[in-house]
C-alpha positions in Angstrom: 30.9 152.5 -101.1 31.2 151.9 -97.5 28.7 150.6 -94.4 27.3 147.8 -96.5 25.7 145.1 -94.6 27.5 141.8 -95.0 25.7 139.0 -97.0 24.2 136.4 -96.4 22.2 137.8 -93.3 20.8 136.0 -90.4 17.5 134.9 -90.1 14.8 135.7 -87.6 14.6 132.8 -85.2 10.9 133.6 -84.6 10.1 133.1 -88.5 12.4 130.6 -89.7 10.6 130.0 -92.7 10.9 133.7 -93.8 13.9 135.6 -95.7 16.3 137.5 -93.4 14.6 140.8 -92.0 18.0 142.5 -93.3 16.9 141.3 -97.0 13.5 142.7 -97.0 14.1 145.9 -94.7 16.2 147.3 -97.9 16.4 149.2 -101.1 15.5 146.7 -104.0 18.7 147.4 -105.6 21.6 148.1 -103.0 25.3 146.9 -102.1 26.1 144.4 -99.8 29.6 143.3 -98.7 30.9 139.5 -99.0 33.3 137.2 -97.3 36.3 138.7 -99.1 35.3 142.4 -99.0 33.7 142.8 -102.3 30.6 144.5 -102.7 28.1 143.2 -105.3 24.7 144.6 -106.2 21.8 142.7 -104.3 18.3 142.5 -106.4 15.3 141.7 -104.4 12.3 142.4 -106.1 10.6 140.0 -108.4 10.7 141.8 -111.8 14.3 142.9 -111.6 15.2 139.5 -110.2 13.6 138.1 -113.2 15.1 140.8 -115.4 18.6 139.8 -114.3 18.5 136.1 -114.5 17.0 136.4 -118.3 19.7 139.0 -119.4 22.6 137.8 -121.8 24.6 140.6 -120.7 24.7 138.9 -117.2 27.2 136.0 -116.7 27.4 132.8 -114.5 31.2 132.2 -115.5 32.9 132.2 -112.0 36.3 132.7 -113.8 34.8 136.4 -114.7 36.7 139.3 -112.7 33.9 140.6 -110.3 31.9 137.6 -109.7 30.7 137.4 -106.3 31.9 133.8 -105.0 29.9 132.1 -102.4 33.0 131.8 -100.0 36.6 130.7 -100.1 35.3 127.1 -100.5 33.6 127.7 -103.5 35.9 129.9 -105.3 39.0 127.3 -104.9 36.5 124.4 -106.0 35.4 126.6 -108.9 39.0 127.2 -110.2 39.4 123.6 -110.5 36.2 122.2 -111.7 33.6 124.0 -114.1 29.9 122.7 -114.0 27.0 123.3 -116.3 25.8 126.3 -113.8 29.0 128.1 -114.3 28.4 128.0 -118.3 27.9 130.6 -120.5 26.5 130.2 -124.1 27.5 128.4 -126.3 29.3 126.0 -124.1 26.2 125.9 -121.8 23.8 125.6 -124.7 25.7 122.2 -125.8 25.8 120.4 -122.7 22.1 121.3 -121.7 20.9 120.1 -124.7 22.8 116.9 -124.3 20.9 116.6 -121.0 17.2 118.0 -121.7 16.1 115.1 -123.3 16.5 113.1 -120.0 14.9 115.7 -117.9 11.6 116.3 -119.5 7.9 116.6 -117.8 6.8 113.4 -119.6 10.2 111.3 -118.9 9.8 112.5 -114.9 6.2 111.6 -114.5 6.8 108.1 -116.0 9.1 108.1 -113.0 6.1 108.4 -110.4 5.4 104.9 -109.7 8.9 104.2 -108.6 9.1 107.3 -106.5 5.9 105.7 -104.9 7.4 102.5 -104.3 10.5 103.9 -102.7 8.5 106.5 -100.7 6.1 103.6 -99.5 8.9 101.6 -98.5 11.0 104.2 -96.4 7.4 105.0 -94.6 7.0 101.5 -94.0 10.5 101.5 -92.3 10.0 104.6 -90.7 6.7 103.3 -89.1 8.0 100.3 -87.9 10.6 101.7 -86.0 11.0 104.2 -83.1 8.1 106.7 -82.4 9.2 109.8 -82.5 11.4 109.3 -85.6 13.8 112.0 -87.4 11.9 112.5 -90.7 15.5 113.6 -92.2 17.2 110.5 -91.5 14.5 108.1 -92.1 12.5 109.8 -95.2 14.1 113.1 -96.4 17.6 112.1 -97.1 17.2 108.9 -98.4 14.6 109.2 -100.9 16.0 111.6 -103.1 19.4 109.9 -102.9 17.6 106.5 -104.2 16.0 108.3 -107.0 19.1 110.5 -108.4 21.0 106.8 -108.0 18.8 104.9 -109.8 18.7 107.8 -112.4 22.2 108.1 -113.0 23.5 104.5 -112.4 25.4 104.8 -109.3 25.2 102.3 -106.6 23.1 103.4 -103.7 25.4 101.6 -101.3 27.9 104.2 -101.7 25.6 106.8 -100.3 27.7 107.2 -97.3 30.5 108.3 -99.7 28.9 110.8 -101.7 26.7 112.1 -98.9 29.5 112.9 -97.0 31.5 114.9 -100.1 28.0 116.7 -100.3 28.0 118.0 -96.7 31.8 119.0 -97.5 30.7 121.1 -100.6 27.4 122.5 -99.6 28.3 123.8 -96.1 30.2 126.6 -94.9 33.5 124.6 -94.6 36.7 126.9 -93.3 39.1 124.6 -95.4 39.1 124.9 -98.9 41.4 122.4 -99.6 39.3 119.8 -97.8 36.5 120.8 -100.1 38.8 120.7 -103.3 40.2 117.3 -102.3 36.3 115.7 -101.6 35.5 117.0 -104.8 38.4 115.4 -106.7 37.8 112.3 -104.9 34.2 112.3 -105.8 35.3 113.1 -109.7 37.8 110.1 -109.6 34.8 107.6 -108.0 32.5 108.8 -110.7 35.1 108.6 -113.7 36.0 104.8 -112.3 32.4 104.0 -112.4 32.0 105.0 -116.5 35.3 103.8 -117.1 34.7 100.4 -115.6 31.3 100.4 -116.9 30.4 99.5 -113.4 27.5 102.1 -113.5 24.2 100.6 -113.5 21.7 101.5 -116.6 21.7 105.3 -115.9 22.5 108.6 -117.4 25.9 108.6 -116.7 26.3 104.9 -119.0 24.5 107.1 -122.1 26.8 109.9 -121.7 29.6 108.0 -122.3 28.8 107.8 -125.9 29.4 111.7 -126.3 31.5 113.1 -123.4 34.9 111.8 -121.7 35.0 110.3 -118.3 36.2 113.5 -116.7 33.4 115.7 -118.2 31.1 112.9 -117.4 32.3 113.1 -113.6 32.1 117.0 -113.6 28.5 116.9 -114.6 27.6 113.4 -112.7 28.9 115.3 -109.4 26.6 118.3 -109.7 23.5 116.2 -110.6 24.5 113.6 -107.9 25.0 116.6 -105.2 22.4 118.5 -106.1 20.0 115.9 -107.1 19.6 114.5 -103.3 20.5 117.7 -101.3 18.2 120.2 -102.5 15.3 117.7 -102.9 16.1 116.3 -98.9 16.1 119.9 -97.8 12.8 120.7 -99.5 11.2 117.8 -98.3 12.3 118.3 -94.5 11.8 121.9 -94.5 8.4 121.8 -96.4 6.9 119.0 -94.3 8.0 121.3 -91.0 6.0 124.4 -92.6 3.2 121.9 -93.1 3.0 120.5 -89.8 3.0 124.1 -88.1 -0.1 124.8 -90.4 -1.9 121.6 -89.6 -5.3 122.7 -91.2 -3.3 122.8 -94.6 -1.4 119.6 -94.0 -4.7 118.1 -93.9 -5.9 119.8 -96.9 -6.1 117.7 -100.2 -4.4 120.6 -102.4 -1.0 120.3 -103.9 1.5 122.2 -101.5 4.6 122.2 -103.9 4.3 125.4 -105.7 3.1 127.3 -102.9 6.1 125.5 -100.4 9.0 126.5 -103.3 7.6 130.0 -103.1 7.5 130.3 -99.4 10.5 128.6 -98.8 13.3 129.2 -101.6 15.8 127.1 -100.0 19.1 128.3 -101.9 20.2 130.1 -98.9 23.3 132.0 -100.9 21.0 132.9 -103.7 21.8 133.2 -107.5 25.4 134.7 -108.3 26.1 136.6 -111.6 28.6 139.5 -112.9 27.7 141.7 -115.4 29.4 141.4 -118.6 28.2 145.1 -120.2 26.8 148.1 -118.2 22.8 147.5 -117.6 20.3 149.3 -115.7 18.2 147.5 -113.1 15.5 149.0 -111.2 16.6 152.3 -112.0 20.7 151.8 -110.8 23.1 151.4 -113.4 25.3 148.2 -112.7 28.6 148.5 -114.4 30.5 146.0 -116.5 32.7 143.7 -114.1 30.4 144.5 -110.8 28.7 141.3 -109.1 24.9 140.8 -108.7 23.1 138.5 -106.3 19.6 138.1 -107.4 17.8 137.3 -104.3 14.9 134.5 -105.2 13.8 134.3 -101.4 12.7 137.9 -101.3 11.3 138.0 -105.0 9.0 135.0 -104.1 7.9 137.1 -101.4 7.5 140.5 -103.5 3.7 141.7 -102.7 3.3 142.8 -106.4 3.9 139.4 -107.5 2.3 137.5 -104.5 -0.4 139.2 -102.8 0.0 138.8 -99.0 3.1 137.2 -99.4 4.0 136.1 -96.0 1.0 134.0 -95.7 1.2 130.4 -96.4 -1.7 129.6 -98.6 -2.2 126.2 -100.6 -4.7 127.7 -103.0 -2.7 130.7 -103.9 -1.8 130.6 -107.7 2.2 130.2 -107.2 3.5 128.4 -110.0 5.2 131.5 -111.3 7.8 131.4 -108.4 11.5 131.7 -109.2 12.5 129.0 -106.5 14.1 127.0 -110.0 15.6 130.2 -111.2 14.7 131.9 -114.6 15.9 132.3 -117.9 18.5 130.0 -119.6 19.7 128.9 -116.5 16.1 127.2 -114.8 17.0 124.1 -112.8 17.3 121.1 -115.1 16.0 118.9 -112.3 12.8 121.1 -111.9 10.5 118.2 -113.3 12.1 115.6 -111.0 11.9 117.5 -108.2 8.3 118.3 -108.6 7.3 114.8 -108.6 9.2 113.6 -105.8 8.0 116.3 -103.8 4.4 115.7 -105.0 4.7 112.1 -103.9 6.5 112.6 -100.6 3.9 115.2 -99.3 0.8 113.3 -100.5 1.9 110.0 -99.3 2.7 111.5 -95.9 -0.7 113.0 -95.7 -2.1 110.0 -96.7 -0.4 107.3 -94.7 0.4 109.3 -91.7 -2.5 111.8 -91.1 -1.7 112.1 -87.5 1.9 113.1 -88.2 3.1 115.8 -85.7 6.6 117.8 -84.7 7.7 115.8 -81.7 9.5 119.3 -80.4 8.3 122.9 -80.3 9.2 124.6 -83.6 11.6 127.1 -81.6 13.7 124.0 -80.9 14.4 122.8 -84.1 18.0 123.5 -85.4 18.5 125.2 -89.1 21.1 125.1 -91.4 22.0 128.9 -91.5 25.7 128.3 -92.7 25.1 126.1 -95.8 23.9 126.7 -99.2 20.8 124.7 -98.8 18.5 126.1 -95.7 16.7 123.1 -94.1 16.5 121.5 -90.6 19.1 119.5 -89.5 16.7 116.9 -87.7 13.2 116.9 -87.8 11.7 115.2 -85.3 8.4 113.8 -85.6 5.4 111.6 -84.0 2.2 109.9 -85.0 -0.6 108.1 -83.6 0.5 104.2 -84.2 -2.9 103.2 -85.1 -3.7 105.2 -88.2 -0.3 103.9 -89.9 -1.4 101.1 -92.2 -1.6 101.3 -95.8 -5.2 101.7 -97.3 -7.2 98.7 -98.0 -6.2 96.7 -101.1 -2.5 98.2 -101.1 0.3 95.7 -100.4 3.9 96.1 -99.9 4.5 92.2 -99.9 6.0 92.0 -103.8 7.2 95.7 -103.9 10.9 96.0 -104.5 12.7 97.7 -101.6 15.4 100.4 -101.5 17.8 97.6 -100.2 17.4 95.0 -103.0 18.9 94.1 -106.1 16.7 96.3 -108.1 18.2 99.6 -107.0 22.0 99.7 -108.0 24.2 98.6 -105.2 
């Protein structure tokens, strides 16, 4: 087929929170062209996206012929390292079962008090510093890094190293060799951490009883990179949405589910390949053909979410597919929800006058990245309204930089 539009498509600068117009103005099942000339199927409707993500005849295995790789970097890296996200059953089932008990809703809820401490400590630092401030650097990036480091047992002091690796892996780097080298360097770091038993009391140490250092390193890389980059992107981008809807920023309703629906930050979407012929949305997809399930348009499907382009905190949005669907539903979703709930609610409570320090059209967005967000988020506030409520104190609270945090 010729004449297919190139994917991913550019977003409309005047509507930076919406999916690209080229995604919404096309048939629900159609061909697109990728960087390597391949032409997978693009699936955009909510019901069809869920059907694809739940179908056992559809594979996430990047080694399968026809798999629609994101770019040359991901193809090169995936050839060297297979993570949980690229595994089909039974391999996927075994590894996910080992992790599922560590990411339950109950266990993640138990982390809420510690996450609240970290949020307040970071806001203390931001509010005591220059005004305006960059919310990405002061708050959105360090919070999930601190949380995932504690959870895994990785020294937070090494954050510059693994955040630098993450930037190489999740951006559209033109040099696959550089990304592969960065990935292997992070694997070596994690293997050494586990092998020398210098990891803190966290998940990596627990896994040492059931997995080899290399297996733990590969899994740890996935959790470390995805565990901080995705949540950091959502904190920053979600705050930008709330600040452009000030009446909803001041609303006491929990904004998390509606923000997840409204934004759907995975810019490259869910990639799959058909293992057998199947029919989606009236279109036959043949075995060996690539599929891209577009979560951002599924979450804006009017058949699933009436008036979908309106941001509405009081909408029932829990059935969104921002975390995926089916057996590859995001393992870290319970953790991300708690982090986002605490982050947004504390910003509202402690900094009710928070506002963008620049017009929305001056923000720079990450178009060439796996996770869509803002590069910086300059914010300002009225300094007379930044103290903790009466009865709250940070005097005896642990800080992100003391010995209670690994590193």
